[in-house]
N, C-alpha and C positions, 0 to 999 in steps of 0.2 A: 294311679287311683283315680277314679271318676269323681267328678264334681259333686255329685249327689251323695257319694260315700263320704266325701269330706264334710259336707253339710250335716250328715247324720252324726258323724264323729264329733263335730263342733256342738251340735245340739245335746248330745249325750254327756259331753264334757260339762256343759253348763248345768245339765239336770240329768244325772244318771238313772233317775226313776221315771223319766218321761215315758209314757205309754206308746205302744206301737201306733195306736190311733192318732195320738197327737203328733208323733214323728211323721206319720203319713200326711196330716193336714199341713204341717210346716214344710214338707218337701214335695207335696203334690202327687205322692205315691199312695197306693192302696195299703191298708193295714197288712195284708199278707205279703206284699212286695217289700215293705219295710222290714217286716219279720225276717224274711229270707236274706235280705242284705245285711241286717245286723248279725244274723247267724253266720253269714260268710265272713264278715268282718272279725268275728270271734274265732272262727276256724283258722283264718289266716294270721292270727296273733296280733291284729291291730287293736282289738279291744282285749285287754288282758285281765280286766276285772272291773268291779264297780265298788265305789266306796262313798262314805259320807264325808262331807266337809265339816271340820271341827272348829269351833271357837275356842282356841287354845287358852285364852285368857279366862274364859268361863270354866274351862276344864282344869284350871289351877296351874297352868304352865305359860304364863304370859311372856316370858323371856325367851327369845329366839336368838340363837347365835350360830356363826359357822366357825368350826375349829379346823385349822389345817394341821396335819400331823407330819412330821419328818422323822425317820429313824435316826437314832444316834449312831448306829452302824449300818451303812448302806449295804453291807454284805449279808446282813441278817435275812432270814427267810421273810418273804412278802405274805405273811399271814394275818395282817392287821384286822381285816374285816372279821375273821374268825375270833381273834382275840377279844374283839369289842362287841361281838354280836349280842352278848347277854346284857349290855348296858341299855336299859329301856328308855333313857332320855335321848338316845341317838335315834333320830328319825330317818335320816338318810345317810349313806356313805357312798362317796364317789371317788374313784381312781382318777387321778388327774396327771397331766404333764406339767412339768415346771419344777420349781424348788421343793414343793411339797409332794407327798406320796398320795395322800388322800385328803378329801374335805368332808367333814362331818356336819350335818345339820342337826342341831340339838334344841330341845325345848325344856326349860326348867322354870321353877316358880320365882326364885330370888337370885341376886348376885352371889350370895353366900352358897346357894346350891350349885351355881356355876363353878365357883371356885373348888368346891368339893368334887364335882364331876371332873374337872380338869385333872385333879390329882389322881382320880381313879383311872382315867384314860392313860395319863403318863406312866403309871404303875403297871397297868394291864399289857400295854403295847411296848413300853420301853422307848418312847418317843418324845420329841419336844413338840410343843404346840404353839400356835399363833391363833389368836381369837378375835373375831369381828362380831360385835353385838349389833343386832338389828334394831334400829330405832322405830321404823314403821314399815308397813308392807303396802305400798300403793296397789300392787296387784301380784298375783301368784297363781300358778296353775292355769294359765290362760288357754282357752280353747284354741285349736288349730284353725286357720282360716283357708 
């Protein structure tokens, strides 16, 4: 990938609503050249979408945790993402190598909500869980360089 494309990706990661004109000023390209490059980055699948950054505390879900899940029966079907897909508090689900099968990133309002969520996850997926509560987030979703 060219250096200028990386710069465009970094700028869009920082501000997904940045105009083509502002991207052009920041990169030294014309507005039409930036538009063409962004379109190519989208077509190549490097840009998969645009979204808003949310203040989760203000949205009522200040507690973030990572929940590792391990099946009770290793021979059971690996369909945990499907079993858990309807649980709205799960923000992300990663398949991982190691002792656990998946790690879930969740957001809830209170420790009591976390406890209730853990029960729902264990029941829905028939798994054991290990939970790590986030105390602070110095940075997240850093732009590429």
